Biotite code that builds the C-alpha atoms (Angstrom):
import biotite.structure as struc

atoms = struc.array([
    struc.Atom([0.033, -0.001, -0.183], chain_id="A", res_id=1, res_name="MET", atom_name="CA", element="C"),
    struc.Atom([2.984, 2.157, -0.400], chain_id="A", res_id=2, res_name="GLY", atom_name="CA", element="C"),
    struc.Atom([3.179, 5.364, 1.583], chain_id="A", res_id=3, res_name="ASP", atom_name="CA", element="C"),
    struc.Atom([-0.407, 5.109, 2.854], chain_id="A", res_id=4, res_name="VAL", atom_name="CA", element="C"),
    struc.Atom([0.520, 2.195, 5.118], chain_id="A", res_id=5, res_name="ALA", atom_name="CA", element="C"),
    struc.Atom([2.578, 4.112, 7.713], chain_id="A", res_id=6, res_name="THR", atom_name="CA", element="C"),
    struc.Atom([4.071, 2.891, 11.066], chain_id="A", res_id=7, res_name="LYS", atom_name="CA", element="C"),
    struc.Atom([1.119, 4.909, 12.782], chain_id="A", res_id=8, res_name="ASP", atom_name="CA", element="C"),
    struc.Atom([-1.431, 2.999, 10.870], chain_id="A", res_id=9, res_name="ALA", atom_name="CA", element="C"),
    struc.Atom([0.167, -0.358, 11.789], chain_id="A", res_id=10, res_name="PHE", atom_name="CA", element="C"),
    struc.Atom([0.317, 0.687, 15.529], chain_id="A", res_id=11, res_name="ASP", atom_name="CA", element="C"),
    struc.Atom([-3.201, 1.632, 15.433], chain_id="A", res_id=12, res_name="TRP", atom_name="CA", element="C"),
    struc.Atom([-4.285, -1.639, 13.880], chain_id="A", res_id=13, res_name="ILE", atom_name="CA", element="C"),
    struc.Atom([-2.170, -3.570, 16.431], chain_id="A", res_id=14, res_name="ALA", atom_name="CA", element="C"),
    struc.Atom([-4.414, -2.189, 19.028], chain_id="A", res_id=15, res_name="THR", atom_name="CA", element="C"),
    struc.Atom([-7.317, -4.099, 17.641], chain_id="A", res_id=16, res_name="GLU", atom_name="CA", element="C"),
    struc.Atom([-9.699, -1.210, 17.152], chain_id="A", res_id=17, res_name="PRO", atom_name="CA", element="C"),
    struc.Atom([-13.564, -1.801, 17.154], chain_id="A", res_id=18, res_name="PRO", atom_name="CA", element="C"),
    struc.Atom([-13.685, -1.700, 13.247], chain_id="A", res_id=19, res_name="ILE", atom_name="CA", element="C"),
    struc.Atom([-11.199, -4.758, 12.999], chain_id="A", res_id=20, res_name="LEU", atom_name="CA", element="C"),
    struc.Atom([-13.033, -6.626, 15.693], chain_id="A", res_id=21, res_name="VAL", atom_name="CA", element="C"),
    struc.Atom([-16.420, -5.976, 14.182], chain_id="A", res_id=22, res_name="ALA", atom_name="CA", element="C"),
    struc.Atom([-15.314, -7.009, 10.736], chain_id="A", res_id=23, res_name="SER", atom_name="CA", element="C"),
    struc.Atom([-13.969, -10.229, 11.993], chain_id="A", res_id=24, res_name="GLY", atom_name="CA", element="C"),
    struc.Atom([-16.961, -11.092, 14.054], chain_id="A", res_id=25, res_name="ILE", atom_name="CA", element="C"),
    struc.Atom([-19.363, -10.318, 11.234], chain_id="A", res_id=26, res_name="ILE", atom_name="CA", element="C"),
    struc.Atom([-17.382, -12.509, 8.862], chain_id="A", res_id=27, res_name="ALA", atom_name="CA", element="C"),
    struc.Atom([-17.207, -15.493, 11.245], chain_id="A", res_id=28, res_name="ARG", atom_name="CA", element="C"),
    struc.Atom([-21.066, -15.329, 12.365], chain_id="A", res_id=29, res_name="LEU", atom_name="CA", element="C"),
    struc.Atom([-22.110, -14.974, 8.692], chain_id="A", res_id=30, res_name="LEU", atom_name="CA", element="C"),
    struc.Atom([-20.200, -18.022, 7.898], chain_id="A", res_id=31, res_name="ASN", atom_name="CA", element="C"),
    struc.Atom([-21.536, -19.889, 10.901], chain_id="A", res_id=32, res_name="ASP", atom_name="CA", element="C"),
    struc.Atom([-25.232, -19.020, 9.828], chain_id="A", res_id=33, res_name="LEU", atom_name="CA", element="C"),
    struc.Atom([-24.832, -20.920, 6.632], chain_id="A", res_id=34, res_name="VAL", atom_name="CA", element="C"),
    struc.Atom([-22.420, -23.573, 7.314], chain_id="A", res_id=35, res_name="SER", atom_name="CA", element="C"),
    struc.Atom([-22.873, -24.538, 10.917], chain_id="A", res_id=36, res_name="HIS", atom_name="CA", element="C"),
    struc.Atom([-24.834, -27.848, 10.252], chain_id="A", res_id=37, res_name="GLU", atom_name="CA", element="C"),
    struc.Atom([-22.235, -29.133, 7.537], chain_id="A", res_id=38, res_name="ILE", atom_name="CA", element="C"),
    struc.Atom([-19.362, -28.200, 9.811], chain_id="A", res_id=39, res_name="GLU", atom_name="CA", element="C"),
    struc.Atom([-21.103, -29.977, 12.678], chain_id="A", res_id=40, res_name="GLN", atom_name="CA", element="C"),
    struc.Atom([-21.459, -33.223, 10.693], chain_id="A", res_id=41, res_name="GLU", atom_name="CA", element="C"),
    struc.Atom([-17.804, -32.980, 9.664], chain_id="A", res_id=42, res_name="ARG", atom_name="CA", element="C"),
    struc.Atom([-16.920, -32.901, 13.292], chain_id="A", res_id=43, res_name="GLY", atom_name="CA", element="C"),
    struc.Atom([-15.449, -29.160, 13.156], chain_id="A", res_id=44, res_name="ASP", atom_name="CA", element="C"),
    struc.Atom([-15.249, -26.797, 16.020], chain_id="A", res_id=45, res_name="ALA", atom_name="CA", element="C"),
    struc.Atom([-18.479, -25.589, 17.512], chain_id="A", res_id=46, res_name="THR", atom_name="CA", element="C"),
    struc.Atom([-20.071, -22.777, 15.663], chain_id="A", res_id=47, res_name="SER", atom_name="CA", element="C"),
    struc.Atom([-21.486, -19.448, 17.117], chain_id="A", res_id=48, res_name="GLY", atom_name="CA", element="C"),
    struc.Atom([-24.930, -20.790, 16.352], chain_id="A", res_id=49, res_name="ILE", atom_name="CA", element="C"),
    struc.Atom([-24.255, -23.934, 18.542], chain_id="A", res_id=50, res_name="GLU", atom_name="CA", element="C"),
    struc.Atom([-22.804, -22.002, 21.250], chain_id="A", res_id=51, res_name="CYS", atom_name="CA", element="C"),
    struc.Atom([-25.690, -19.528, 21.346], chain_id="A", res_id=52, res_name="TYR", atom_name="CA", element="C"),
    struc.Atom([-28.232, -22.460, 21.286], chain_id="A", res_id=53, res_name="MET", atom_name="CA", element="C"),
    struc.Atom([-26.269, -24.106, 24.176], chain_id="A", res_id=54, res_name="ASN", atom_name="CA", element="C"),
    struc.Atom([-25.817, -20.878, 26.315], chain_id="A", res_id=55, res_name="GLU", atom_name="CA", element="C"),
    struc.Atom([-29.451, -19.703, 26.040], chain_id="A", res_id=56, res_name="TYR", atom_name="CA", element="C"),
    struc.Atom([-31.223, -22.894, 25.564], chain_id="A", res_id=57, res_name="GLY", atom_name="CA", element="C"),
    struc.Atom([-32.941, -21.867, 22.366], chain_id="A", res_id=58, res_name="VAL", atom_name="CA", element="C"),
    struc.Atom([-33.839, -23.343, 19.137], chain_id="A", res_id=59, res_name="THR", atom_name="CA", element="C"),
    struc.Atom([-31.745, -23.275, 16.048], chain_id="A", res_id=60, res_name="LYS", atom_name="CA", element="C"),
    struc.Atom([-34.272, -20.785, 14.339], chain_id="A", res_id=61, res_name="GLU", atom_name="CA", element="C"),
    struc.Atom([-34.248, -18.507, 17.401], chain_id="A", res_id=62, res_name="LYS", atom_name="CA", element="C"),
    struc.Atom([-30.270, -18.577, 17.601], chain_id="A", res_id=63, res_name="ALA", atom_name="CA", element="C"),
    struc.Atom([-30.358, -17.633, 13.817], chain_id="A", res_id=64, res_name="HIS", atom_name="CA", element="C"),
    struc.Atom([-32.421, -14.689, 14.585], chain_id="A", res_id=65, res_name="MET", atom_name="CA", element="C"),
    struc.Atom([-30.373, -13.567, 17.477], chain_id="A", res_id=66, res_name="GLU", atom_name="CA", element="C"),
    struc.Atom([-27.138, -13.925, 15.705], chain_id="A", res_id=67, res_name="ILE", atom_name="CA", element="C"),
    struc.Atom([-28.451, -11.752, 12.903], chain_id="A", res_id=68, res_name="ARG", atom_name="CA", element="C"),
    struc.Atom([-29.360, -9.089, 15.418], chain_id="A", res_id=69, res_name="LYS", atom_name="CA", element="C"),
    struc.Atom([-25.701, -9.356, 16.769], chain_id="A", res_id=70, res_name="ILE", atom_name="CA", element="C"),
    struc.Atom([-24.354, -8.905, 13.328], chain_id="A", res_id=71, res_name="ILE", atom_name="CA", element="C"),
    struc.Atom([-26.478, -5.916, 12.682], chain_id="A", res_id=72, res_name="ALA", atom_name="CA", element="C"),
    struc.Atom([-25.162, -4.369, 16.035], chain_id="A", res_id=73, res_name="ASN", atom_name="CA", element="C"),
    struc.Atom([-21.496, -5.150, 14.797], chain_id="A", res_id=74, res_name="TYR", atom_name="CA", element="C"),
    struc.Atom([-22.396, -3.346, 11.498], chain_id="A", res_id=75, res_name="TRP", atom_name="CA", element="C"),
    struc.Atom([-23.236, -0.375, 13.531], chain_id="A", res_id=76, res_name="LYS", atom_name="CA", element="C"),
    struc.Atom([-19.942, -0.595, 15.418], chain_id="A", res_id=77, res_name="ASP", atom_name="CA", element="C"),
    struc.Atom([-17.915, -0.983, 12.175], chain_id="A", res_id=78, res_name="LEU", atom_name="CA", element="C"),
    struc.Atom([-19.625, 2.043, 10.558], chain_id="A", res_id=79, res_name="ASN", atom_name="CA", element="C"),
    struc.Atom([-19.200, 4.236, 13.539], chain_id="A", res_id=80, res_name="GLU", atom_name="CA", element="C"),
    struc.Atom([-15.585, 3.423, 13.928], chain_id="A", res_id=81, res_name="ASP", atom_name="CA", element="C"),
    struc.Atom([-15.003, 3.854, 10.216], chain_id="A", res_id=82, res_name="TYR", atom_name="CA", element="C"),
    struc.Atom([-16.568, 7.381, 10.427], chain_id="A", res_id=83, res_name="LEU", atom_name="CA", element="C"),
    struc.Atom([-14.752, 8.079, 13.697], chain_id="A", res_id=84, res_name="LYS", atom_name="CA", element="C"),
    struc.Atom([-11.140, 7.340, 12.258], chain_id="A", res_id=85, res_name="HIS", atom_name="CA", element="C"),
    struc.Atom([-11.638, 8.592, 8.733], chain_id="A", res_id=86, res_name="ILE", atom_name="CA", element="C"),
    struc.Atom([-9.729, 11.869, 9.525], chain_id="A", res_id=87, res_name="VAL", atom_name="CA", element="C"),
    struc.Atom([-6.996, 10.015, 11.551], chain_id="A", res_id=88, res_name="VAL", atom_name="CA", element="C"),
    struc.Atom([-6.468, 6.938, 9.385], chain_id="A", res_id=89, res_name="ILE", atom_name="CA", element="C"),
    struc.Atom([-6.236, 6.895, 5.725], chain_id="A", res_id=90, res_name="PRO", atom_name="CA", element="C"),
    struc.Atom([-9.502, 6.188, 4.106], chain_id="A", res_id=91, res_name="ARG", atom_name="CA", element="C"),
    struc.Atom([-7.886, 3.642, 1.750], chain_id="A", res_id=92, res_name="VAL", atom_name="CA", element="C"),
    struc.Atom([-6.856, 1.560, 4.837], chain_id="A", res_id=93, res_name="LEU", atom_name="CA", element="C"),
    struc.Atom([-10.264, 1.855, 6.560], chain_id="A", res_id=94, res_name="LEU", atom_name="CA", element="C"),
    struc.Atom([-11.974, 0.727, 3.305], chain_id="A", res_id=95, res_name="MET", atom_name="CA", element="C"),
    struc.Atom([-10.074, -2.573, 3.181], chain_id="A", res_id=96, res_name="VAL", atom_name="CA", element="C"),
    struc.Atom([-11.883, -3.701, 6.436], chain_id="A", res_id=97, res_name="MET", atom_name="CA", element="C"),
    struc.Atom([-15.168, -2.450, 5.119], chain_id="A", res_id=98, res_name="LEU", atom_name="CA", element="C"),
    struc.Atom([-14.801, -4.100, 1.849], chain_id="A", res_id=99, res_name="ASN", atom_name="CA", element="C"),
    struc.Atom([-13.690, -7.429, 3.314], chain_id="A", res_id=100, res_name="LEU", atom_name="CA", element="C"),
    struc.Atom([-16.838, -7.235, 5.524], chain_id="A", res_id=101, res_name="THR", atom_name="CA", element="C"),
    struc.Atom([-18.875, -6.498, 2.417], chain_id="A", res_id=102, res_name="ARG", atom_name="CA", element="C"),
    struc.Atom([-17.448, -9.458, 0.760], chain_id="A", res_id=103, res_name="THR", atom_name="CA", element="C"),
    struc.Atom([-18.156, -11.693, 3.569], chain_id="A", res_id=104, res_name="ALA", atom_name="CA", element="C"),
    struc.Atom([-21.814, -10.450, 3.633], chain_id="A", res_id=105, res_name="GLU", atom_name="CA", element="C"),
    struc.Atom([-21.835, -11.203, -0.106], chain_id="A", res_id=106, res_name="PHE", atom_name="CA", element="C"),
    struc.Atom([-20.387, -14.719, -0.251], chain_id="A", res_id=107, res_name="VAL", atom_name="CA", element="C"),
    struc.Atom([-22.307, -15.902, 2.844], chain_id="A", res_id=108, res_name="TYR", atom_name="CA", element="C"),
    struc.Atom([-25.703, -14.235, 1.985], chain_id="A", res_id=109, res_name="LYS", atom_name="CA", element="C"),
    struc.Atom([-27.942, -17.317, 1.207], chain_id="A", res_id=110, res_name="ASP", atom_name="CA", element="C"),
    struc.Atom([-25.228, -20.127, 1.351], chain_id="A", res_id=111, res_name="GLU", atom_name="CA", element="C"),
    struc.Atom([-21.795, -20.983, 1.823], chain_id="A", res_id=112, res_name="ASP", atom_name="CA", element="C"),
    struc.Atom([-20.578, -19.847, -1.601], chain_id="A", res_id=113, res_name="ALA", atom_name="CA", element="C"),
    struc.Atom([-16.844, -19.999, -0.362], chain_id="A", res_id=114, res_name="TYR", atom_name="CA", element="C"),
    struc.Atom([-17.206, -23.745, 0.055], chain_id="A", res_id=115, res_name="SER", atom_name="CA", element="C"),
    struc.Atom([-19.563, -24.387, -2.602], chain_id="A", res_id=116, res_name="PHE", atom_name="CA", element="C"),
    struc.Atom([-18.582, -21.769, -5.294], chain_id="A", res_id=117, res_name="SER", atom_name="CA", element="C"),
    struc.Atom([-20.185, -23.618, -8.174], chain_id="A", res_id=118, res_name="ASN", atom_name="CA", element="C"),
    struc.Atom([-23.350, -22.043, -7.168], chain_id="A", res_id=119, res_name="ASN", atom_name="CA", element="C"),
    struc.Atom([-24.459, -18.457, -7.094], chain_id="A", res_id=120, res_name="ASN", atom_name="CA", element="C"),
    struc.Atom([-20.755, -17.061, -6.515], chain_id="A", res_id=121, res_name="LEU", atom_name="CA", element="C"),
    struc.Atom([-19.751, -18.459, -9.806], chain_id="A", res_id=122, res_name="LYS", atom_name="CA", element="C"),
])
């Protein structure tokens, strides 16, 4: 990223700012929404959906609804942090996190298009 990725920018991202945390959580939970059953069948690690179901004793459908609310709240955090730092951190660096999250939203919209890319993603 040339001159845009300064030491100050690296120092800032190393503090794990809310925009970075929100981006990661959104992507993780979006993936869990569409792939947790397949991952469970394969014996993969427990997903956010299963954790929510176990912790709150709710159905899969209720867990899905609540996880979507959590995702919506993290989008608010991401957007707020983006606007807060736009003066301090170069916009092009902030856009990387925003666009990565947008990509995750697209890839996991209705299905796990990352794992099964022959479908809509193609």
